[in-house]
C-alpha positions as CSV (number, residue, x, y, z in Angstrom):
1,M,-30.8,21.5,3.9
2,T,-28.4,21.7,0.9
3,E,-28.0,18.3,-0.9
4,P,-24.4,17.0,-0.8
5,A,-22.4,17.1,-4.0
6,T,-22.0,13.2,-3.9
7,R,-24.0,10.5,-2.1
8,V,-22.3,7.3,-1.1
9,L,-24.5,4.1,-0.7
10,L,-22.9,1.0,0.7
11,F,-24.6,-2.4,0.6
12,T,-23.6,-5.3,2.8
13,G,-25.0,-8.5,4.2
14,K,-24.2,-12.1,4.7
15,G,-22.9,-13.9,1.7
16,G,-25.6,-15.1,-0.6
17,V,-28.4,-12.7,0.4
18,G,-28.4,-10.9,-3.0
19,K,-26.6,-7.7,-2.1
20,T,-24.9,-7.5,-5.5
21,S,-28.2,-7.6,-7.3
22,V,-29.6,-5.0,-4.9
23,A,-26.6,-2.7,-5.3
24,A,-26.6,-3.0,-9.1
25,A,-30.4,-2.3,-9.2
26,T,-29.9,0.7,-7.0
27,A,-27.1,2.0,-9.2
28,L,-29.2,1.5,-12.3
29,R,-32.2,3.3,-10.7
30,C,-30.0,6.3,-9.9
31,A,-28.6,6.4,-13.4
32,D,-32.0,6.1,-14.9
33,A,-32.9,9.3,-12.9
34,G,-30.1,11.1,-14.7
35,L,-27.6,11.0,-11.8
36,R,-24.0,10.5,-12.7
37,T,-23.5,7.1,-11.0
38,I,-20.6,4.8,-10.5
39,V,-21.0,1.4,-8.9
40,I,-17.9,-0.5,-7.6
41,S,-17.5,-3.9,-6.1
42,T,-15.1,-4.5,-3.2
43,D,-16.0,-8.2,-2.8
44,P,-13.1,-10.4,-3.9
45,A,-15.7,-12.8,-5.4
46,H,-16.9,-10.3,-7.9
47,S,-20.3,-10.8,-9.5
48,L,-21.2,-7.2,-10.4
49,A,-20.3,-7.7,-14.1
50,D,-22.4,-10.9,-14.1
51,A,-25.3,-8.9,-12.8
52,F,-25.1,-6.4,-15.6
53,D,-24.2,-9.2,-18.1
54,T,-21.2,-7.1,-19.3
55,V,-17.5,-6.8,-18.8
56,L,-16.1,-4.8,-16.0
57,G,-12.4,-4.4,-14.9
58,P,-10.4,-2.8,-12.2
59,V,-10.6,0.7,-13.9
60,A,-13.9,2.5,-14.0
61,A,-15.7,2.3,-17.3
62,P,-19.0,3.0,-18.8
63,V,-21.6,0.2,-18.5
64,E,-22.7,-0.5,-22.0
65,G,-26.1,1.0,-22.9
66,H,-26.3,3.4,-20.0
67,E,-25.3,7.1,-20.4
68,F,-24.9,7.9,-16.8
69,L,-23.8,4.6,-15.3
70,W,-20.1,3.4,-14.8
71,G,-18.8,0.3,-13.1
72,E,-15.6,-1.0,-11.6
73,Q,-14.7,-4.4,-10.0
74,F,-11.9,-3.5,-7.6
75,D,-8.6,-5.3,-8.0
76,A,-6.3,-5.0,-5.0
77,Q,-3.3,-6.5,-6.8
78,D,-3.7,-3.9,-9.6
79,R,-3.9,-1.1,-6.9
80,M,-0.8,-2.5,-5.2
81,E,1.3,-2.3,-8.3
82,E,0.4,1.4,-8.9
83,S,0.4,2.7,-5.3
84,W,2.5,0.4,-3.1
85,A,5.6,-0.1,-5.3
86,D,8.3,1.2,-2.9
87,I,6.8,-0.7,0.1
88,R,6.3,-3.9,-1.9
89,S,9.9,-3.7,-3.2
90,Y,11.2,-3.4,0.4
91,L,8.9,-6.3,1.6
92,L,10.2,-8.5,-1.2
93,E,13.8,-7.7,-0.1
94,V,13.0,-8.7,3.4
95,F,11.2,-11.9,2.4
96,D,14.2,-12.8,0.1
97,W,16.6,-12.1,3.0
98,A,14.4,-14.5,5.1
99,G,14.7,-17.3,2.5
100,L,11.4,-16.9,0.9
101,E,11.4,-16.9,-2.9
102,G,9.2,-16.5,-5.9
103,I,5.5,-17.0,-5.5
104,R,5.5,-17.2,-1.7
105,A,7.2,-13.8,-1.4
106,E,4.8,-12.3,-4.0
107,E,1.8,-13.5,-2.1
108,L,3.1,-12.3,1.3
109,S,3.8,-8.9,0.0
110,M,0.0,-8.3,-0.1
111,L,-0.4,-7.7,3.6
112,P,-3.7,-8.5,5.3
113,G,-6.1,-5.6,5.2
114,L,-4.5,-3.9,2.1
115,E,-7.6,-4.7,0.0
116,E,-9.8,-2.6,2.4
117,V,-7.3,0.2,2.4
118,F,-7.2,0.4,-1.4
119,A,-11.0,0.3,-1.6
120,L,-11.2,3.2,0.9
121,S,-8.8,5.1,-1.2
122,D,-11.0,4.6,-4.4
123,I,-14.2,5.6,-2.6
124,N,-12.5,8.8,-1.3
125,T,-11.1,9.7,-4.7
126,Y,-14.5,9.4,-6.3
127,V,-16.2,11.5,-3.7
128,A,-13.4,14.2,-3.8
129,S,-13.4,14.4,-7.5
130,G,-16.9,15.9,-7.8
131,D,-17.4,14.0,-11.0
132,W,-20.1,11.7,-9.5
133,D,-23.6,12.3,-8.1
134,V,-23.8,8.8,-6.5
135,V,-21.2,6.3,-5.6
136,V,-22.7,2.8,-5.0
137,V,-20.5,0.2,-3.3
138,D,-21.2,-3.5,-3.4
139,C,-19.3,-4.4,-0.3
140,A,-17.8,-7.8,0.7
141,P,-19.8,-9.9,3.2
142,T,-20.4,-8.3,6.6
143,A,-17.1,-9.3,8.5
144,E,-15.0,-7.7,5.7
145,T,-17.3,-4.7,5.5
146,I,-16.9,-4.0,9.3
147,R,-13.2,-4.3,8.8
148,L,-13.3,-1.9,5.9
149,L,-15.2,0.7,7.9
150,S,-13.1,0.4,11.1
151,L,-9.9,1.0,9.2
152,P,-10.0,4.8,9.0
153,E,-9.9,5.1,12.9
154,I,-7.3,2.4,13.2
155,L,-5.0,4.0,10.5
156,A,-5.5,7.5,12.0
157,W,-4.4,6.2,15.4
158,Y,-1.4,4.5,13.9
159,M,-0.3,7.4,11.7
160,E,-0.7,9.9,14.5
161,R,1.0,8.0,17.3
162,V,3.2,5.1,16.0
163,F,4.3,6.1,12.5
164,P,6.4,9.3,13.5
165,V,8.1,7.3,16.3
166,G,8.9,4.4,13.9
167,R,10.3,6.8,11.3
168,R,12.6,8.5,13.9
169,V,13.8,5.2,15.3
170,N,14.5,3.9,11.8
171,R,16.7,7.0,11.1
172,L,18.7,6.4,14.3
173,V,19.0,2.6,14.2
174,G,19.0,2.0,10.5
175,P,22.6,3.0,9.8
176,V,23.9,1.0,12.8
177,L,21.9,-2.1,11.7
178,S,23.1,-2.0,8.2
179,K,26.7,-2.3,9.4
180,V,26.2,-5.3,11.6
181,S,23.5,-7.2,9.5
182,N,22.5,-7.7,5.9
183,L,18.9,-7.3,6.9
184,P,17.3,-4.7,4.4
185,V,16.5,-1.5,6.3
186,A,13.5,0.6,5.2
187,D,14.6,4.0,4.0
188,D,12.8,7.4,3.9
189,A,11.4,6.3,0.4
190,V,9.5,3.5,2.1
191,F,8.2,5.7,4.9
192,G,7.4,8.4,2.4
193,A,5.4,6.0,0.3
194,G,3.3,5.0,3.4
195,R,2.7,8.6,4.3
196,R,1.7,9.5,0.8
197,F,-0.7,6.6,0.5
198,Y,-2.3,7.4,3.9
199,D,-2.7,11.1,2.8
200,R,-4.9,9.7,0.0
201,L,-7.3,8.6,2.7
202,D,-7.4,12.0,4.3
203,G,-11.0,12.7,5.2
204,V,-12.4,9.4,4.3
205,R,-13.7,8.9,7.9
206,E,-15.5,12.2,7.7
207,V,-17.1,11.2,4.4
208,L,-18.3,7.7,5.5
209,A,-19.6,9.0,8.9
210,D,-21.5,12.0,7.5
211,P,-25.1,10.8,7.3
212,E,-25.9,13.5,4.7
213,V,-23.2,11.9,2.4
214,T,-23.1,8.2,3.3
215,S,-25.7,5.6,4.0
216,I,-25.3,1.9,4.6
217,R,-28.0,-0.5,3.6
218,L,-28.3,-4.0,5.1
219,V,-29.6,-6.7,2.8
220,V,-31.2,-9.7,4.6
221,N,-33.2,-12.8,3.8
222,P,-36.0,-13.9,6.1
223,E,-33.9,-16.5,7.7
224,K,-32.8,-16.9,11.4
225,M,-29.0,-17.0,10.8
226,V,-29.1,-14.1,8.4
227,I,-31.1,-11.9,10.7
228,A,-28.8,-12.7,13.6
229,E,-25.7,-11.6,11.5
230,A,-27.5,-8.5,10.3
231,R,-28.2,-7.5,14.0
232,R,-24.6,-7.9,14.9
233,T,-23.6,-5.9,11.9
234,Y,-26.0,-3.1,12.8
235,T,-24.4,-3.0,16.4
236,Y,-20.9,-2.9,15.0
237,L,-21.6,-0.1,12.5
238,S,-23.4,2.0,15.2
239,L,-20.3,1.4,17.4
240,F,-18.1,3.0,14.8
241,G,-20.6,5.9,14.2
242,Y,-21.8,4.8,10.8
243,R,-25.4,5.2,9.8
244,V,-27.7,2.6,8.4
245,D,-30.7,4.2,6.7
246,A,-32.6,1.1,5.5
247,V,-32.9,-2.7,5.6
248,I,-33.8,-4.5,2.5
249,A,-35.6,-7.9,3.0
250,N,-34.9,-9.7,-0.1
251,R,-36.2,-13.0,-1.6
252,L,-39.6,-13.0,0.1
253,L,-41.9,-15.7,-1.2
254,P,-44.6,-14.0,-3.2
255,E,-48.3,-14.4,-2.4
256,A,-48.8,-15.9,-5.9
257,I,-47.2,-19.1,-4.7
258,K,-50.1,-21.3,-3.5
259,D,-48.5,-24.7,-3.6
260,P,-49.0,-26.4,-0.1
261,W,-45.3,-27.5,-0.1
262,F,-44.4,-23.8,0.4
263,E,-46.9,-23.1,3.2
264,R,-44.5,-23.9,6.0
265,W,-41.8,-21.7,4.3
266,K,-44.3,-18.8,4.0
267,T,-45.3,-19.1,7.6
268,L,-41.6,-19.0,8.7
269,Q,-40.9,-16.1,6.4
270,A,-43.9,-14.1,7.8
271,E,-42.5,-14.7,11.3
272,H,-39.0,-13.7,10.4
273,L,-40.3,-10.6,8.5
274,A,-42.2,-9.5,11.6
275,E,-39.0,-10.0,13.6
276,I,-37.1,-7.9,11.1
277,E,-39.7,-5.1,11.2
278,A,-39.9,-5.1,15.0
279,G,-36.1,-5.5,15.7
280,F,-34.8,-2.8,13.3
281,A,-37.5,-0.2,13.9
282,P,-37.6,2.7,13.2
283,L,-35.5,1.9,10.1
284,P,-37.6,1.5,7.0
285,I,-37.9,-2.0,5.8
286,L,-37.8,-2.2,2.0
287,R,-38.9,-5.5,0.3
288,A,-38.2,-7.6,-2.7
289,S,-39.8,-10.9,-3.7
290,L,-38.0,-14.0,-4.8
291,A,-37.7,-13.7,-8.5
292,D,-38.8,-16.5,-10.9
293,H,-35.8,-15.8,-13.0
294,E,-32.1,-15.0,-12.7
295,L,-31.6,-11.3,-12.0
296,V,-29.2,-10.7,-14.9
297,G,-29.3,-7.8,-17.3
298,S,-30.6,-4.3,-17.1
299,E,-34.3,-4.9,-17.6
300,R,-34.4,-7.5,-14.7
301,L,-32.4,-5.3,-12.4
302,R,-34.6,-2.4,-13.2
303,G,-37.6,-4.4,-12.2
304,L,-35.9,-5.3,-8.9
305,G,-35.2,-1.6,-8.2
306,D,-38.8,-0.7,-9.0
307,E,-40.0,-3.3,-6.5
308,I,-37.6,-2.2,-3.8
309,Y,-37.9,1.5,-4.0
310,V,-41.4,1.8,-5.4
311,D,-41.9,5.6,-5.4
312,L,-38.8,6.5,-3.5
313,E,-35.7,8.1,-4.9
314,A,-33.0,5.5,-4.3
315,H,-30.2,8.0,-3.6
316,R,-32.0,9.9,-0.9
317,L,-31.3,9.5,2.8
318,L,-34.1,7.2,4.0
319,H,-33.7,7.6,7.7
320,R,-31.9,9.9,10.1
321,D,-30.6,9.2,13.6
322,D,-28.0,10.4,16.0
323,P,-25.4,7.8,16.8
324,L,-23.6,9.7,19.4
325,G,-24.9,12.4,21.7
326,V,-24.1,14.2,25.0
327,D,-26.6,15.7,27.4
328,V,-25.7,18.0,30.3
329,N,-28.2,17.4,33.1
330,P,-29.7,20.2,35.3
331,D,-27.6,19.0,38.3
332,G,-24.4,19.5,36.4
333,T,-23.8,15.8,35.5
334,A,-23.6,14.6,31.9
335,T,-24.7,11.6,29.9
336,L,-23.0,10.2,26.8
337,R,-25.4,8.2,24.6
338,L,-24.3,5.8,22.0
339,P,-26.9,3.6,20.2
340,L,-25.8,0.0,20.2
341,P,-28.7,-1.9,18.7
342,F,-29.0,-5.5,19.9
343,A,-26.0,-5.3,22.2
344,S,-26.2,-7.1,25.5
345,G,-24.3,-6.8,28.8
346,D,-22.8,-10.2,28.2
347,D,-20.7,-9.1,25.2
348,L,-20.1,-5.5,26.1
349,D,-16.9,-4.3,27.8
350,L,-16.0,-0.7,28.8
351,S,-12.9,0.9,30.2
352,R,-11.4,4.3,30.4
353,S,-7.7,5.5,30.0
354,G,-7.2,9.2,30.4
355,D,-9.3,11.0,27.9
356,E,-10.3,7.9,25.9
357,L,-13.1,5.5,26.4
358,S,-12.6,2.0,25.1
359,I,-15.8,0.1,24.0
360,R,-15.6,-3.5,23.0
361,I,-18.4,-5.7,21.6
362,G,-17.4,-9.2,20.9
363,S,-14.1,-9.1,19.0
364,Y,-14.6,-5.5,17.9
365,R,-13.2,-2.5,19.7
366,R,-13.6,1.2,19.4
367,V,-11.6,3.9,21.2
368,V,-13.7,7.1,21.6
369,S,-11.9,10.3,22.4
370,L,-14.1,12.0,24.9
371,P,-15.4,15.5,24.1
372,D,-13.9,18.4,25.9
373,A,-17.0,18.7,28.1
374,L,-16.5,15.2,29.5
375,R,-12.7,14.9,29.9
376,R,-12.6,16.3,33.4
377,R,-15.6,14.4,34.6
378,P,-15.4,11.1,36.4
379,V,-17.5,8.2,35.2
380,A,-20.4,7.6,37.5
381,S,-22.5,4.9,35.8
382,A,-23.0,2.8,32.7
383,R,-26.0,0.9,31.4
384,L,-27.7,-0.3,28.3
385,N,-31.2,1.2,27.9
386,G,-33.2,0.0,25.0
387,G,-30.3,-0.6,22.8
388,V,-28.6,2.7,23.8
389,L,-25.5,2.7,25.8
390,E,-25.8,5.5,28.5
391,I,-22.6,6.5,30.4
392,G,-23.2,8.9,33.2
393,F,-20.4,11.4,34.1
394,G,-20.2,13.3,37.4
395,C,-19.7,17.0,37.8
396,R,-16.7,18.6,36.3
397,T,-13.5,18.6,38.3
398,D,-10.4,20.6,37.8
399,Q,-8.3,17.7,38.8
400,R,-6.9,15.9,35.7
401,R,-7.2,12.2,35.5
402,P,-3.7,10.5,35.4
403,R,-2.9,9.4,31.9
404,G,-1.3,6.1,32.8
405,G,-3.3,2.8,33.0
406,S,-6.8,1.8,32.2
407,R,-9.7,1.9,34.6
408,S,-12.7,-0.2,34.3
409,V,-15.9,1.8,33.8
410,A,-17.8,-0.8,35.8
411,R,-15.4,-0.3,38.7
412,E,-15.8,3.5,38.6
413,A,-19.6,3.1,38.4
414,R,-19.4,1.2,41.7
415,R,-17.4,3.9,43.4
C-alpha cells in the first residue's frame, strides 16, 4: 500500500494526563527521523511552547535547534481577524443595534465553536499543501476534541440544507426589512464570506476519517475517572467514524520505586493497567513511566518518545480496524455494523427518518446516510453485540419509505 503524502496524528485525553508532552515527544521523534513535521496546539490553555522551552506563536515557525520541526500555538482571535472580517463586522453592527457596546460586543462576536472551525481549517491547509510529512495535533481535552471532530458533518449538513435557503430568504426579505427597521441586514458579502470560509474546510472530513492519513491516540493515566472518560471518548470517536490506533498509558509508577508508601498506589495502577489492556483490546497499549523530572526541553522529550515507541516509527499506523461495514446475508437480508466500544443499551438511542439513521449516545448524535444498498430495506432488528452495533435490515423492497417523520428503530424491530 502506498504511504500517504501526509500523516495526521491527533492526541487527546482528559485534562492533566500529559497529552501535550506525549504530542511534543511524538513530533520530535518524527522530526528526528528526518520527516518534515509540524506540531500545533488547539488547546486554549497552550503549554506546547513550555514543553519545548521555546517561544511559539499563532503562525507556524521553526522550533529552535530542529531542522525538520515547526510549531504553532493556535490563536482563534488571530484567525478571526484574517478570515472572519465581513461576518464579524456584521455581528458587531447587530450587537451595537441591540445596545451592546465595546468589550461585550467584541467578545460575543467570537461565536461558540469558531475555535474548532478555525483549527480544522489549519489542519486541512497543512495537509493539502503537501509541505509536511507529519502533522501532529495537541488537541484540547476530550469534550472539545469530540466537538472539533464532529463539526465537519454538522457544517456539511448546514451548508447543504440550510445555508442556501437562508441566503435566498435574505435576498427576498432583506430589502423589505431594511425599509421598516434599522436592524442591520446581512448582505451577499456576509454570506459569501461564510461560503468561502466553509470551502476552506472542503475535504477535511475525508482527511480526518481516512485511517491511512489520520490516527487518533488516547492518552490516559491509570486512574478510574481517566479511564472512564477515555472509554466514552473512544465510543464517541467510533460513532463519528474516526480511528483510534493506540492508547498511551502515561505516568506509570516505575518498578524502581520500592518505598512501602507507594505499594498501594502500585497495586491500584497494576489493576487499572490490566483494565486498560483488556478494555481497549485489540488496540496497542503504549507505556510511559512517571518521570522524576519535569518533561521540558528536547532531550527529556526525546527520552519520553523513546520510552513510548521503543522500536516503533511514531508516524506509522499502529492499528487498523473497520468502523463501519455492511454485510449482505445469504437470505437476502443485510446487517449494518458500527463498532461502539463501551456503549450500553442504557445510553443508546436509534431512530430512522427516510434515508437517514440517527444514532445518539449520551449527548452526542450522528446522522448516518444509509448506503444505497440499505435505503429500500426496512429495519428488522438492532442490538449491541460485544461493543458492535448490529442493525438488521430486511429484504429489499421497491416501495420507498415516506420521507416525513422519524420512526424508532426499536419500534420497527418489534414489528
